[in-house]
DOKOLTOR-296049 format. One record per residue (C-alpha): residue number from 1; residue in one letter; x, y, z. Coordinates in pm, 1 decimal, always signed. Example, Ala and Ser with C-alpha at 12.3 -4.5 7.8 and 13.67 -1.06 7.14 Angstrom:
DOKOLTOR-296049
REC; num; residu; east; north; up
REC; 1; a; +1230.0; -450.0; +780.0 .
REC; 2; s; +1367.0; -106.0; +714.0 .
This chain:
DOKOLTOR-296049
REC; num; residu; east; north; up
REC; 1; m; -4519.2; +10333.6; -10578.6 .
REC; 2; t; -4507.4; +10640.5; -10355.1 .
REC; 3; l; -4525.3; +10955.1; -10567.1 .
REC; 4; l; -4544.5; +11225.9; -10302.8 .
REC; 5; t; -4514.4; +11188.4; -9928.3 .
REC; 6; g; -4781.6; +10937.8; -9831.4 .
REC; 7; i; -4955.6; +10941.5; -10171.9 .
REC; 8; t; -4955.9; +10620.1; -10372.7 .
REC; 9; e; -5082.3; +10540.0; -10720.7 .
REC; 10; p; -5459.1; +10475.6; -10690.5 .
REC; 11; r; -5569.4; +10117.6; -10754.9 .
REC; 12; s; -5938.7; +10193.8; -10796.3 .
REC; 13; l; -6170.0; +10477.2; -10890.0 .
REC; 14; d; -6281.2; +10503.8; -10526.6 .
REC; 15; e; -5918.7; +10543.3; -10417.1 .
REC; 16; a; -5853.3; +10804.0; -10689.1 .
REC; 17; i; -6159.5; +11006.9; -10586.6 .
REC; 18; g; -6051.4; +10982.8; -10223.5 .
REC; 19; q; -5700.4; +11104.3; -10300.7 .
REC; 20; r; -5821.3; +11406.9; -10492.5 .
REC; 21; a; -6086.2; +11492.1; -10233.7 .
REC; 22; h; -5826.5; +11457.5; -9958.9 .
REC; 23; q; -5582.7; +11688.7; -10142.7 .
REC; 24; v; -5847.9; +11960.9; -10163.8 .
REC; 25; m; -5960.2; +11904.2; -9805.1 .
REC; 26; f; -5598.6; +11940.3; -9690.9 .
REC; 27; l; -5547.2; +12261.6; -9887.4 .
REC; 28; k; -5872.8; +12410.4; -9758.2 .
REC; 29; r; -5816.2; +12275.3; -9406.1 .
REC; 30; i; -6141.6; +12078.2; -9404.5 .
REC; 31; t; -6153.3; +11783.2; -9166.3 .
REC; 32; a; -6328.0; +11448.8; -9201.7 .
REC; 33; r; -6552.3; +11558.0; -8916.6 .
REC; 34; e; -6661.1; +11861.4; -9121.8 .
REC; 35; m; -6720.4; +11645.5; -9432.8 .
REC; 36; a; -6926.0; +11385.2; -9244.3 .
REC; 37; p; -7260.3; +11572.8; -9249.3 .
REC; 38; v; -7202.7; +11670.2; -9613.4 .
REC; 39; l; -7181.8; +11301.2; -9708.9 .
REC; 40; g; -7432.6; +11186.6; -9446.7 .
REC; 41; v; -7187.2; +10950.6; -9276.2 .
REC; 42; s; -6959.1; +10946.7; -8972.1 .
REC; 43; a; -6609.9; +11097.3; -8973.2 .
REC; 44; s; -6457.5; +10748.5; -8963.6 .
REC; 45; v; -6649.8; +10651.8; -9280.2 .
REC; 46; v; -6525.0; +10971.5; -9446.9 .
REC; 47; g; -6170.0; +10861.8; -9362.8 .
REC; 48; r; -6235.7; +10519.2; -9513.8 .
REC; 49; k; -6379.5; +10681.4; -9828.3 .
REC; 50; l; -6068.9; +10900.8; -9858.8 .
REC; 51; r; -5853.3; +10585.8; -9842.1 .
REC; 52; g; -6067.6; +10408.4; -10102.6 .
REC; 53; q; -6194.4; +10148.8; -9855.8 .
REC; 54; v; -6559.9; +10256.3; -9889.8 .
REC; 55; a; -6721.6; +10322.5; -10228.4 .
REC; 56; w; -6815.9; +10671.2; -10341.0 .
REC; 57; s; -7170.1; +10701.8; -10481.3 .
REC; 58; a; -7253.6; +10953.4; -10752.9 .
REC; 59; g; -7433.6; +11157.0; -10485.6 .
REC; 60; d; -7123.7; +11150.5; -10265.2 .
REC; 61; v; -6908.8; +11285.5; -10550.4 .
REC; 62; v; -7158.5; +11563.5; -10624.4 .
REC; 63; a; -7195.1; +11658.8; -10255.7 .
REC; 64; a; -6817.9; +11655.2; -10198.4 .
REC; 65; a; -6751.2; +11856.2; -10515.3 .
REC; 66; r; -7005.3; +12121.0; -10417.1 .
REC; 67; h; -6877.9; +12145.4; -10059.8 .
REC; 68; l; -6513.0; +12159.9; -10171.7 .
REC; 69; n; -6601.7; +12397.4; -10460.0 .
REC; 70; v; -6435.8; +12178.4; -10722.1 .
REC; 71; g; -6571.3; +12013.1; -11033.1 .
REC; 72; g; -6700.0; +11658.3; -11013.8 .
REC; 73; g; -6482.7; +11581.4; -11316.3 .
REC; 74; f; -6178.7; +11681.3; -11113.2 .
REC; 75; l; -6266.8; +11437.3; -10833.9 .
REC; 76; l; -6330.0; +11165.3; -11093.9 .
REC; 77; g; -5991.5; +11231.4; -11257.6 .
REC; 78; e; -6143.4; +11345.3; -11587.7 .
REC; 79; t; -5964.7; +11681.0; -11568.4 .
REC; 80; d; -5675.0; +11831.9; -11378.2 .
REC; 81; d; -5855.7; +12167.1; -11349.8 .
REC; 82; p; -6035.1; +12165.0; -11013.7 .
REC; 83; r; -6263.3; +12458.3; -11098.3 .
REC; 84; p; -6629.3; +12354.3; -11134.8 .
REC; 85; v; -6790.6; +12394.5; -11477.3 .
REC; 86; g; -7152.8; +12494.4; -11531.3 .
REC; 87; p; -7389.8; +12355.8; -11796.3 .
REC; 88; d; -7276.0; +12616.9; -12049.5 .
REC; 89; g; -6909.5; +12515.0; -12008.9 .
REC; 90; d; -6809.8; +12826.3; -11813.9 .
REC; 91; h; -6635.8; +12795.4; -11478.4 .
REC; 92; v; -6866.4; +12859.2; -11185.5 .
REC; 93; e; -6830.3; +12876.9; -10809.5 .
REC; 94; y; -7059.6; +12677.1; -10585.5 .
REC; 95; t; -7182.5; +12891.4; -10300.2 .
REC; 96; p; -7310.5; +12715.7; -9987.8 .
REC; 97; w; -7627.9; +12873.4; -9848.8 .
REC; 98; d; -7462.5; +12990.3; -9529.6 .
REC; 99; s; -7133.7; +13108.8; -9680.2 .
REC; 100; n; -6990.1; +13453.2; -9726.5 .
REC; 101; p; -7031.7; +13548.6; -10094.5 .
REC; 102; e; -6689.9; +13717.4; -10097.8 .
REC; 103; p; -6433.8; +13506.2; -10291.1 .
REC; 104; s; -6135.3; +13375.3; -10101.7 .
REC; 105; d; -5809.1; +13560.6; -10159.7 .
REC; 106; s; -5620.1; +13232.5; -10161.1 .
REC; 107; e; -5855.4; +13046.0; -10398.5 .
REC; 108; d; -5626.4; +13083.3; -10702.2 .
REC; 109; a; -5328.5; +12967.0; -10496.3 .
REC; 110; q; -5527.8; +12661.0; -10384.7 .
REC; 111; v; -5618.5; +12575.7; -10744.7 .
REC; 112; r; -5255.0; +12609.4; -10851.8 .
REC; 113; a; -5138.7; +12393.3; -10559.4 .
REC; 114; v; -5373.7; +12107.1; -10652.5 .
REC; 115; v; -5272.3; +12127.6; -11018.8 .
REC; 116; d; -4903.9; +12140.0; -10915.9 .
REC; 117; l; -4947.4; +11822.3; -10707.7 .
REC; 118; d; -5092.6; +11641.6; -11007.7 .
REC; 119; a; -4817.6; +11773.7; -11236.1 .
REC; 120; e; -4551.8; +11654.9; -10989.9 .
REC; 121; r; -4716.9; +11310.8; -10980.8 .
REC; 122; e; -4707.4; +11293.1; -11362.2 .
REC; 123; r; -4345.1; +11412.3; -11370.5 .
REC; 124; r; -4240.2; +11146.6; -11121.2 .
REC; 125; r; -4432.9; +10882.1; -11311.4 .
REC; 126; g; -4236.5; +10983.5; -11624.7 .
REC; 127; n; -3903.3; +10973.2; -11436.1 .
REC; 128; r; -3981.7; +10624.5; -11311.4 .
REC; 129; a; -4022.5; +10504.4; -11670.1 .
REC; 130; t; -3689.3; +10654.1; -11777.8 .
REC; 131; d; -3509.1; +10536.6; -11460.2 .
REC; 132; t; -3598.3; +10175.0; -11531.4 .
REC; 133; a; -3505.5; +10187.4; -11900.1 .
REC; 134; v; -3195.4; +9993.2; -12002.0 .
REC; 135; p; -2937.2; +10216.2; -12176.7 .
REC; 136; a; -2869.2; +10124.6; -12538.2 .
């Protein structure tokens, strides 16, 4: 079932991770070519991972989460809050070695957009259940 333009219900964990990673990459304008060295693969393999055709290792999830500055639990679908959480439970921000330490002005908007996409998916999933129900 298509929930949002081009997004379908994931059939596997690899597909679910790929969908969430792709959403964040889209919002942050990160290409598969830019993700390739992060994951240690070619851009075409990144594309196949995003489509769920190639498995994600634990190391891939960690590397992607750090590069995208989201929590690994978000990529795994354990939470709808994309902000990374540190060992003490507080939200943290991963800072790449070569990055500017200044926070992005649009970071909060990006977080809200990802959460809104997931909320829309859940809303549509709920509408589908009520649309197929037989009236009493």
